[in-house]
N, C-alpha and C positions, 0 to 999 in steps of 0.2 A: 681187161684181158680175158683170155679163155677160162682161167681159174675162177675169176669173179663171176662170169656168166654161168659156169657150171654150178657154183655155189647157189646163185640166185634161182636156178632151175630146181636144185635139190631141196629147197625149203618150201616148195609148192607141191601139193598133192597132185599126182598125175591123173587122178579121177575127177577131182573138183576144180583143179587149177587155182586153188586158194592156198594161202599160207597155212601151214600145219598148225593145229590147235591140240589135237590128241592123236599124234602119229603112232601107228603100230606097224610091225614088220610081219609080212606074211611068209609062208614057206618058200616063196620064189626069191626071197632075199630083198625084195623091194618094200619100201614103206608107203603107206596109204593113210589117209584120214580114217579113223576108226569107223565112223558112221558110214562113210562111202564104201569101204571094203565089206562091211557087214551087210549092206544093202546088196552088193554084188554077189555075196556068198549065200544069201538067204535060201531056204529050202526051195528046190526047183529052179534056183538061179544058176549062175555060172559056177563051173567047177574048175575053170582054167584061169591062169594068171592074166590079169588085165594088161600086163606089160609084155609078156612073152607069148601068150596064147597057149602055153604048155599046161598040162594038168598040174594042179597044186597037189603036193604030197600030203598036205594037211590043211584043215581049216583053222588051225590054231593061230592066234594073233598075239604077238609079243609087243608090249609097250616099248616104244623107241624113245627112251628117256633123253638120250644125247640129242636127238633131232628136235625133241620138244624144247630143250634148253636153247639150242641154236635159234629156233624159230622165235622163242620168247625174246632172246637177245636182239634179234633183227627188228622185232616190233618195237622194243625199247629204243633201239638206235633211231628208228624212223620217228619216234615221238619227240626226240631231242635234237634232231638235225633238220635243217631246212634245205630245200632244193629250189634254186632260182625259178620264179614263175609259179610256184605252188604255195598256197597259203600254209602257214604253220598250223599244226593240229595233230591229232592222234589218229594213226591209221587203224581202222577197225576191221578191214578186210581188203584183200587184194588178190589179183590173179594175173597170170601171164597171158597176154593177148596174142603175142606173136614175137618172132625173132628173125633177125637177119644177121649176116656176118658181122655187122658193125654195131647192132643195138638190140636190146630187149625192150618190148613195149608192155607196160602193165596198166591195168585198170584198178583203181582202188577207191575205197570209201574212207573218209576221215571226218573226224569231229573237229571243227575249228576251235582255236583257242580264243579266249576273250581278252 
């Protein structure tokens, strides 16, 4: 349903499209992968929010511990659950490719189990 789809979108960085590893919150209230937002904010780089386009009040980045835990929990869930047609293994990376009203499409890398 809609809540599940929103959850799945929220655990992926809007800049990289990949599952969060080191999420931080910027002054726009949105979370980003640390490395990606730091690249965005480098000197002579962007000064506006990548999500809203509005000026950021600060370049301060606050670790988003709760989102990190959720992302780690999701990775752990994927390690221990199978999806029909997909070989068992550990998901090492993933990103949202697209969405429609009825489904989300992901691309992922995984290490197969022996």
